C-alpha positions in Angstrom: 23.4 57.4 -83.8 22.8 61.1 -85.1 18.9 60.7 -84.5 19.3 59.8 -81.4 21.7 62.3 -80.4 19.4 65.3 -81.7 16.4 63.8 -79.2 19.3 63.8 -76.6 20.0 67.2 -77.2 16.6 68.4 -77.1 16.4 66.6 -73.3 19.5 68.5 -72.9 18.5 71.8 -73.7 15.6 71.6 -71.3 17.6 70.6 -68.4 19.9 73.4 -69.3 17.2 75.9 -69.3 15.7 74.1 -66.1 19.3 75.0 -64.1 19.1 78.6 -65.6 16.2 79.4 -64.1 16.1 77.1 -61.0 18.3 79.9 -59.1 16.5 83.5 -60.1 12.8 81.3 -59.7 14.2 80.2 -56.0 15.1 83.7 -55.4 11.5 84.6 -55.1 10.8 83.0 -52.0 7.4 81.5 -54.0 8.4 77.9 -53.5 9.1 76.1 -50.4 10.8 72.4 -52.1 14.6 71.6 -52.5 16.5 73.2 -55.3 17.0 69.8 -56.9 13.3 69.4 -56.8 12.6 72.4 -58.7 15.2 72.1 -61.2 13.9 68.2 -62.3 10.6 69.3 -62.3 11.0 72.2 -64.6 12.8 70.1 -66.9 10.2 68.0 -67.1 7.5 71.0 -67.8 9.8 72.3 -70.6 10.1 68.6 -72.4 6.3 68.3 -72.4 5.9 71.8 -73.5 8.8 71.7 -76.3 7.9 68.4 -77.5 5.2 69.2 -80.1 6.9 71.9 -81.6 10.4 69.7 -81.5 8.3 66.9 -83.3 7.0 69.0 -86.1 10.4 70.3 -86.9 11.6 66.7 -87.1 8.8 65.9 -89.1 7.5 63.2 -86.4 4.2 65.0 -85.2 1.6 62.3 -86.2 -0.3 60.0 -84.6 1.5 56.9 -86.2 5.0 58.0 -85.4 4.1 58.2 -82.1 2.5 54.8 -82.1 -1.1 55.6 -81.5 -2.3 54.7 -84.9 -5.0 51.8 -83.9 -8.5 52.2 -83.1 -9.5 53.9 -79.8 -10.8 50.8 -78.5 -7.8 48.2 -79.6 -5.5 51.1 -78.2 -7.6 50.4 -74.6 -8.0 47.1 -74.6 -4.2 47.2 -75.2 -3.5 49.6 -72.2 -5.4 47.4 -70.0 -4.4 44.1 -70.4 -1.0 45.5 -70.6 -1.2 46.8 -67.3 -2.4 43.3 -66.5 0.2 41.4 -67.9 2.9 44.3 -66.4 1.5 43.5 -62.9 1.7 39.6 -63.3 5.2 39.9 -64.8 6.6 42.3 -62.0 5.0 40.2 -59.5 7.1 37.3 -60.4 10.1 39.3 -59.9 9.0 40.6 -56.5 8.2 37.3 -55.4 11.6 36.0 -56.3 13.2 38.6 -54.2 11.1 37.9 -51.3 11.7 34.2 -51.4 15.4 34.6 -51.7 15.6 37.4 -48.8 16.1 40.1 -50.5 13.1 41.8 -49.8 11.4 41.2 -46.7 7.9 42.0 -45.6 7.6 45.7 -43.8 3.6 46.6 -43.1 3.0 50.5 -43.0 2.8 51.5 -39.6 -0.6 53.5 -40.6 -2.2 50.3 -41.2 -2.1 47.9 -43.9 -5.9 49.5 -45.6 -5.4 53.1 -45.6 -1.3 53.2 -46.4 -1.7 50.2 -48.7 -4.9 52.4 -50.7 -3.9 55.4 -50.7 -0.2 54.3 -52.2 -1.8 52.2 -54.7 -4.3 54.9 -56.2 -1.5 57.0 -56.6 0.7 54.4 -58.1 -1.9 53.7 -60.6 -2.5 56.9 -61.5 1.5 57.8 -61.8 2.1 54.4 -63.8 -0.6 55.5 -65.9 0.9 59.1 -66.7 4.6 57.8 -66.7 3.6 55.0 -69.4 1.8 57.3 -71.6 4.6 60.0 -71.8 7.8 57.9 -71.8 6.3 55.7 -74.2 5.3 58.2 -76.6 8.9 59.8 -76.4 11.1 56.4 -76.5 8.5 53.8 -78.4 6.8 56.2 -80.2 8.7 59.0 -81.4 11.8 58.2 -80.8 11.6 54.4 -82.0 9.9 55.7 -85.2 12.9 57.9 -85.9 15.7 55.8 -85.5 14.3 53.1 -87.2 13.2 55.3 -90.1 17.0 56.6 -90.0 18.9 53.5 -89.2 16.6 50.5 -89.0 15.0 48.2 -86.7 17.9 46.9 -84.7 19.7 50.4 -84.3 16.1 51.8 -83.1 15.7 48.7 -80.3 19.2 49.6 -78.9 19.3 53.2 -79.1 15.6 54.2 -77.7 16.8 51.1 -75.1 19.8 52.8 -74.0 19.1 56.8 -73.9 15.9 55.2 -71.7 18.1 53.8 -69.3 20.7 56.6 -69.2 17.9 59.1 -68.6 16.8 57.4 -65.3 20.4 58.3 -63.6 20.2 62.0 -65.2 18.8 63.5 -62.2 19.4 66.7 -60.3 21.0 65.7 -56.7 21.1 68.0 -53.6 24.3 69.7 -53.1 27.2 68.7 -50.7 26.5 69.9 -46.9 27.9 73.4 -46.4 27.7 74.4 -50.2 25.3 77.2 -50.9 22.5 77.0 -53.4 23.7 80.1 -55.7 25.1 80.3 -59.2 28.0 78.6 -58.4 26.0 76.0 -56.7 23.3 75.6 -59.7 26.4 74.9 -62.0 28.0 72.0 -59.4 24.0 70.8 -59.6 23.9 70.4 -63.1 27.1 69.1 -63.5 26.2 66.9 -60.8 23.3 65.2 -63.4 25.5 63.5 -65.6 27.8 61.7 -62.5 25.1 59.3 -61.6 25.6 57.7 -65.4 29.4 56.9 -64.6 28.5 55.0 -61.2 29.4 51.2 -61.1 26.8 50.8 -58.1 24.2 51.7 -60.8 25.5 49.3 -63.3 22.7 46.6 -62.3 19.6 48.4 -62.5 21.0 50.3 -65.7 21.5 46.9 -67.3 17.6 46.1 -66.0 16.4 49.0 -67.2 18.2 48.7 -70.8 16.6 45.5 -70.9 12.6 46.9 -70.2 13.4 49.2 -72.9 14.5 46.5 -75.5 11.3 44.5 -74.5 9.1 47.6 -75.1 10.8 48.7 -78.3 10.3 44.8 -79.5 6.7 45.0 -78.3 5.8 48.2 -80.4 7.7 46.7 -83.2 5.5 43.5 -83.5 2.2 45.3 -82.5 2.6 48.2 -84.5 1.3 50.9 -81.6 2.1 52.1 -77.8 -0.9 51.0 -76.5 0.4 47.3 -74.6 3.9 49.2 -73.7 2.0 52.0 -72.2 -0.6 49.3 -70.0 3.4 46.8 -69.4 4.8 50.5 -68.3 2.1 51.2 -65.9 1.5 48.0 -64.3 5.6 47.9 -63.6 5.0 51.4 -61.8 2.5 49.9 -60.2 4.0 46.8 -58.6 7.2 48.5 -57.8 6.2 51.6 -56.0 3.2 49.3 -53.9 6.4 46.9 -53.4 8.1 49.4 -51.5 5.1 50.3 -49.4 4.8 46.7 -48.1 8.6 45.6 -48.0 11.8 46.6 -47.4 15.6 45.5 -48.9 17.5 43.1 -46.6 21.2 44.9 -47.5 22.8 42.3 -45.3 21.2 39.4 -47.5 23.6 36.8 -49.0 21.8 37.7 -52.8 21.3 41.3 -51.9 23.2 42.2 -55.0 20.5 40.7 -57.2 18.7 43.8 -56.6 19.7 47.0 -57.5 20.1 50.3 -55.5 18.1 52.2 -58.1 14.8 51.3 -56.4 15.8 48.2 -54.6 13.4 45.6 -57.5 15.3 46.4 -60.5 18.7 44.8 -60.7 20.7 41.7 -62.2 17.4 39.5 -61.6 15.4 42.1 -63.1 17.9 42.3 -66.2 17.6 38.5 -66.4 14.2 37.9 -66.3 12.6 40.8 -68.6 15.7 40.0 -71.2 14.2 36.2 -71.1 10.6 37.7 -71.4 11.9 40.1 -74.6 13.6 36.6 -76.0 10.8 34.3 -75.9 8.1 37.0 -77.1 10.3 37.9 -79.8 10.9 34.0 -80.8 7.0 33.9 -80.0 5.8 36.6 -81.8 7.9 36.0 -84.9 6.6 32.6 -85.5 2.9 33.5 -85.2 2.9 36.4 -87.6 5.2 33.6 -90.0 2.1 31.2 -89.6 -0.4 34.2 -90.6 1.5 35.5 -93.5 1.4 32.3 -95.1 
């Protein structure tokens, strides 16, 4: 847990620095975006800029620790086939939600070809970037650090838990009527942590935790994060495109199966990904045992 706390402290420091700089930056008038978006983007920039120096101080700034300890061709094949597998896994989930009436078709008003193509390209590129960065951090550095200190089980649990929790630690807009000054900045910074403790996020958090467990097990079995990047990117791709083509039906009898985080990942996703994680661990363990014999 100590190692996980250090990684969380690094992320907290980046967010705090972003909060301290958001108000002065907004006062310049150079940026026309909402304060919460500026704070969130600044935090991401600081995380990226400080990640390598942070890992060097921690002693984890090497390819093996980050999960890139595999030949380039092997990594690229893993990313490619992982993406295909990730798309198939989430397509099953989305199809089930549509069959249950939780999500319903909602074609774009600007036309199928233009609307879907533009979103698909953005989702493909964005998914690969998100997969690369998040997997290098969570299933790369964090997983390796916790495993070295506390063993495999702790590495799987803590990397998955921090991964799930951080999805709900985002700056939100201020209440109506509250001015964005230093007091508003403090309120926005404090609001980052309130989403973690809201019950309506429990289903999506459970699903994200199972996603983290699954990816951590894949990292352990394969020895690198190539498959993790591909799976992650494929999941992001399907979620973003499906949200473009479908809409959630809050009045559906089984609407509780889809979380309100993105309308896709909820209790059904937690069950589906959890089942796949269990099957993968059992199957890959038997395969590894036969190979060793």
